[in-house]
N, C-alpha and C positions, 0 to 999 in steps of 0.2 A: 136420912130417909127412913130408917127403921123406926125411929120414934114416931114419925108421922103415920106410918102404917098401923102401929099399935094403938094410937089414940083415935084414929079415924075408923068408925065402925064399917064404912064401905070397904076399907082396905082389908080388914079382918075377914069380912064376908067374901071378898074376891079371892083372897088367898085360900080360904077354906073350900070354896067352890072349885077352884082350879085343882087343888090337891085331891079332893074327892073325885073329880073328873079323871085325873090321872090314874087313881086307884081303880076306878070302875073300868076304864078302857084297858088297863093292864090286866085286870082279872078276866075280862072278855077275851083278850088275846091269849091268855094262858089256857082258857077253856078251848079256844079254837085250835091252838097248837096240840093240845091233848087229843082232841077229837080227830084231827087230821093224822096224827101219829098212830092212833089206835085203828082208825079207819072202819069201824063197824057202824052199822046203821043206828045202833043205840047211842053211840058216842056222838054221831053226827046229829041225831035228834036232840040230844042234850045241848049241843052247841046252838042249834036253831032256837030252842026254847030259851036258852040263856040270852041270846042276842035279842029275841023278841021281848024279853023282860027288861033288858037294860037300855034299849033305845029310848023309851020315854024318860027314863032317869037321866040319860045323857043330855037329852033336849032340855030338860028342866035345869040341870046344872050349867049348861051353856048359857041359858037365858039369865040365870042368877049371876053368873060370872060377868056377863056383858053389862047387865044393869049396875052391878056393883062397881065395875071398872069405870063406867060412865060417871057414876056418882063420885067416885074417887077423883076423877079428873076435874069434874065441875066443882067439887068441894075444895079442891086445892087452890082455886083462883082467888 
């Protein structure tokens, strides 16, 4: 299975997109935990701005991961 993922470009893109998605969501979670722990208006504003910046990025990564996953399944037939 690993050999097929390495040779298929859809597999590489799917793994990269899901990995980046996990990092982005984890980073947003870390900022949210920090903001809730500190509890100041400034930290909560930072959290809101971070989430507003990352939502479009997450949408794009989800779309890329979905398309690459479909391409991986269709290409394996």
